[in-house]
N, C-alpha and C positions, 0 to 999 in steps of 0.2 A: 591706610593702604593707599590714600589719595597723596598725601604727604612722601611717602616711601616712593610712590612712581616717580616724583619730582627730583628727587634726592640722587646723587650719585650713588653707584651700587655699594661703595665702601661705607657710607653711612646709612643708618637705620634708626628710626623711631620705634622704640619699644614700648613706651607708655607715657601717659602725661599724668598731670594733677593741677588742679586749679590752686592758686596760690594767693594770698593777700598782695596788696599794693606795696607793702613795705617788705616783701620777700626780696632778697638777694641772692643768688647762686653762691656768689663768692662768699659774703659775710653771715649767709644766715646756716651754711653747714656746720654741724657739731662734730663731726669726725671725717677726715681725709684719709685715703689710702693711696699712696705711692709705691710704684714697682720701677726699680733701676735695673736694667738688664745688662749682663755681661758673660763674657766667655771665660770661666775660671781655670783655664789651662795651667797656669803653673802658680796659682795663688794658693796660699795657706788659708782654707776657709775656717778651720777652728780658731785661729787668730781673729780674724775677722769677724767670727761671731762674739768673740769675746769682747773685742773694741765695741762692737755694736751693743750688745748689752749695756755698756755702761752709759749709754744713751738714752735708754730707758727711764722715764719718770718725769719729773719737772725740774729743768735746768735753764741756765743762760746760754744760750747758743750765739753770743754775739761773735765767738771765734770760729763758729762754723757757718756763718752765711755771709751774703754780700752787706756790706755796710750802707745803710740809707738813714743815716741819723737825723736828717731833715722830716722824715716820714714817720721814722719808727723810735720810739723812745724805750720801749719795753722788749727786752730782747729774750725775755723768759717763756719758753713753750713746754707743751706737755706732750710727749711721745707715749702713747698706750702700749704699743708692742713694736719690736723689730726683730726680724729674722733674715737669714740668708737662705733662699729656697733653689735648689738645684732640680731642674727638669729633668729626669731620666729618660723621658720619651723622646726627646728632641736631641738629634745629632749623635755622632758616633762617641767613642768612649774618650777621646782627646777633645773634643769639641761640643760639650755639653753646653746647654744654656743654664745659666743663674739668674736670679736677680735677688736684689735686696727689697724688702718688704717692710715699709716702715706706716704705720698707722698712729695718727695723731689729731689733736683738736684743730691746730693751725700750725703754719709753718712760715719761717721768714724768706725772704728773697734769696734763690739759690741755695738754700739749706740743704735741701737733698742732694744737689750735685756737689757742696762742698764736703758732706758726710760720704758721699761715694769716693771722691778724691781721696779723702783721708782712709778709708777702708782698703782702697786700692793699693796704697802705700804700705798699710800694716799688711795686707795679703802677699805683698812682694817682699816683705823682711826689710824695709827702709826706714820703718817706724815700729816701734813696739805697741800692743794693744792699749798700754797705761798711757799713750800719747792723748787718747780721749779725755782721760780723767784730768790730765794737764789742762787741755783747751777748754774743759769745761769749768776750771777754778780760774775765773776772770780777776779774782783778788789778785792772786798769784801770777798771773799771767794777762795781763790788762791790754797788751797790743796783740791785734790779730796776726798769726804770721802769714807768710806768703806761700801758700800752696796752690799748686794749679786747680782749676776750676774743670770737673769732669764734664764732658760732652753733654749737652743738651739732647741729642736723639735718642738714646735708649730710656730716657725718662718718661715715666707714663702715669699721668694721674688715673687711679685706677677706679676708684670709687668715692663719693661723698654721700654722707648719711644726713638726715635733715629731722628735726624734730616735726611731729604732727603733719609729716606728709606721705600721703599714700598714694602710691603710682598706680593708676587705672589703665 
């Protein structure tokens, strides 16, 4: 209560847990959940879902991230699940809010924004869902294509999970 009285009203502490000295909020996370919000007005959500499902599993995502070859040498990441969720409780029929929900162990720099960008192209019919299979095939497609990066504002780190961490 004391900390929450000192914080701005839009930030709240809901719990806490003691951690060891080697704990890192960034590197100790075992699972991360991201949400990328958008309005699906003219998007083909079924094609977007097909493309998104091709990303589930362990893949080399070098063509779906911002390259940082000085710091990253392994571009393989595991996506546990991915889906597009439409919130029918927000907005009218033409302005529903939807989000891309991706759960994985770790993600590369701008990976979620690159994924969103590709999915929006698929949703608008500018790319086929199979483009994801081509982008993940780095042996046949070693050069990263030049796609625009999706905006950072709708991206939310929704949840992180940690082993042996019990929030009190």
